[in-house]
Every structure is written in C-alpha cells, then in structure tokens.
NUMAR-430650 format. One line per 3 residues: number of its first residue (from 1); their letters; for each residue x, y, z of C-alpha. Coordinates in Angstrom, 1 decimal, m for minus. Example, Ala and Ser with C-alpha at 12.3 -4.5 7.8 and 13.67 -1.06 7.14 Angstrom:
BEGIN
1) AS) 12.3,m4.5,7.8  13.7,m1.1,7.1
END
This chain:
BEGIN
1) XXX) m13.5,12.4,m12.9  m13.5,9.0,m11.3  m12.7,7.1,m14.5
4) XXX) m9.1,8.1,m14.7  m6.2,5.6,m14.6  m5.1,6.6,m11.2
7) XXX) m8.4,5.5,m9.9  m7.6,2.0,m11.1  m4.2,2.1,m9.5
10) XXX) m5.7,3.3,m6.2  m8.4,0.7,m6.3  m5.8,m2.0,m6.9
13) XXX) m3.8,m0.7,m3.8  m7.0,m0.8,m1.7  m7.8,m4.4,m2.7
16) XXX) m4.2,m5.4,m2.4  m3.9,m4.0,1.2  m7.4,m4.7,2.3
19) XXX) m8.0,m8.2,1.2  m4.9,m10.1,0.1  m2.8,m10.1,3.4
22) XXX) m5.6,m11.9,5.1  m5.4,m14.8,2.7  m1.6,m14.9,2.0
25) XXX) 0.7,m15.7,4.8  3.3,m13.1,5.9  5.7,m15.6,7.4
28) XXX) 5.6,m19.2,8.8  6.9,m20.6,12.0  7.1,m24.2,13.1
31) XXX) 5.4,m23.8,16.5  2.8,m21.3,15.5  2.1,m22.3,11.9
34) XXX) 1.5,m19.7,9.2  1.1,m16.1,10.4  m1.5,m14.0,8.6
37) XXX) m2.3,m10.3,9.0  m5.3,m11.2,11.1  m3.1,m12.8,13.7
40) XXX) m1.4,m9.5,14.6  m3.6,m6.5,15.5  m1.0,m3.8,14.6
43) XXX) m0.3,m5.3,11.2  m4.0,m5.6,10.3  m4.6,m2.0,11.4
46) XXX) m1.7,m0.9,9.2  m3.1,m2.8,6.2  m6.6,m1.4,6.8
49) XXX) m5.2,2.1,7.1  m3.4,1.7,3.8  m6.6,0.5,2.2
52) XXX) m8.7,3.3,3.7  m6.2,6.0,2.6  m6.3,4.6,m1.0
55) XXX) m10.2,4.7,m1.0  m10.2,8.2,0.4  m7.7,9.3,m2.3
58) XXX) m10.0,7.9,m5.0  m12.8,10.2,m3.9  m10.5,13.3,m3.7
61) XXX) m10.4,13.4,m7.5  m11.5,17.1,m7.5  m8.6,18.1,m5.2
64) XXX) m5.6,16.7,m7.0  m3.1,18.2,m4.7  m4.7,16.6,m1.6
67) XXX) m4.9,13.4,m3.5  m1.2,13.6,m4.3  m0.3,14.3,m0.6
70) XXX) m2.5,11.5,0.7  m0.8,9.1,m1.7  2.6,10.3,m0.4
73) XXX) 1.5,9.6,3.2  0.3,6.2,2.1  3.7,5.5,0.6
76) XXX) 5.3,6.5,3.9  3.0,4.1,5.8  3.9,1.3,3.4
79) XXX) 7.6,2.0,3.9  7.2,1.7,7.7  5.3,m1.6,7.2
82) XXX) 7.9,m2.8,4.8  10.6,m1.9,7.3  8.8,m3.8,10.0
85) XXX) 8.7,m6.8,7.7  12.4,m6.6,6.9  13.2,m6.3,10.6
88) XXX) 10.9,m9.3,11.3  12.5,m11.4,8.6  16.0,m10.7,9.8
91) XXX) 14.9,m11.8,13.2  13.3,m14.9,11.8  16.5,m16.1,10.2
94) XXX) 18.4,m16.2,13.5  15.9,m18.3,15.4  16.5,m21.8,16.5
97) XXX) 13.1,m23.0,15.1  12.8,m23.3,11.4  10.8,m20.4,9.9
100) XXX) 10.1,m19.2,6.4  9.2,m15.9,4.8  5.8,m15.6,3.2
103) XXX) 4.7,m14.0,m0.1  2.5,m11.5,1.9  5.6,m9.6,2.9
106) XXX) 5.8,m8.2,m0.6  2.4,m6.5,m0.5  3.8,m3.1,0.6
109) XXX) 6.3,m3.2,m2.3  3.5,m3.7,m4.8  1.4,m1.0,m3.1
112) XXX) 4.3,1.5,m3.3  4.7,0.8,m7.0  1.0,1.4,m7.7
115) XXX) 1.0,4.5,m5.6  3.9,5.9,m7.5  2.1,5.2,m10.8
118) XXX) m1.0,6.9,m9.4  1.0,10.0,m8.4  2.5,10.2,m11.9
121) XXX) m1.0,10.1,m13.4  m2.2,12.8,m11.0  0.8,15.0,m11.8
124) XXX) 0.1,14.6,m15.5  m3.5,15.6,m15.0  m2.4,18.6,m12.9
127) XXX) 0.0,19.7,m15.5  m2.7,19.4,m18.2  m5.1,21.6,m16.2
130) XXX) m2.4,24.2,m15.6  m1.5,24.3,m19.3  m5.2,24.8,m20.2
133) XXX) m5.5,27.6,m17.6  m2.5,29.3,m19.0  m4.1,29.5,m22.5
136) X) m7.1,31.4,m21.2
END
C-alpha cells in the first residue's frame, strides 16, 4: 500500500536530498563564494543516490524486508556524506581565508531522522502482518 506513513517519510527524504542541496549552500568561501552541491560532482552524485534509493524504497512496499534493508543502506550513505561534511567543516575552520558553514550541511542529519521514522513504521507494519498470520 503506497498510502502508508513511511511513504511520506521516504518522499520527504527524496525531496530533501534531490532538490534542497542545489538551492541551499553547503559552505561559503571568500575566494570561491558559496559552494552548492552542483559545484562538486561527488557530492551531487551522493545526494542523487540518496534520493534515488528513497524513491526505490517507496515502490518496494510489497517487500517490506527489502525496503527496510534499502533504508539502512541509505542511512549508511547519509552517514558517509555527513562524515565528509564534518571533515570538510573542520578543515574550513583552519584556513587563512574566512569561510562559513552552510545550512545545507544538515541535510544528511534530517534525512537520517526521516529514514529512522520510516523504518519504525515499516517494522510496525511487518509486526502487524506477522501477528495476523499467527492467528490463521
């Protein structure tokens, strides 16, 4: 069933990772200006992969275990991206040029939160189906 709550969570992750980083800056530098996801190919590929995995997970609603595993892999990818942003922000603070962190660096954090909420809802559905099968 595509009208479940985890579909909304996954759709929000797909929109958050597929659209927002290209409009909000990730960090700003004095000589290069604001850096967006479209300025770095690897970052934009990572955001597109997160968005694509969330969309694929939406359409795996009949296979809840695969949906759960795909969300876990998506969380791991978000953690790697978040780790890169933390590494990058630690390097930015030691520069001689003035630089600032952007709000776009928090996108993986919000994505992880919504993926966890989606996995909870998937687990709840799976438990409900198992309990109904037990009664038969």
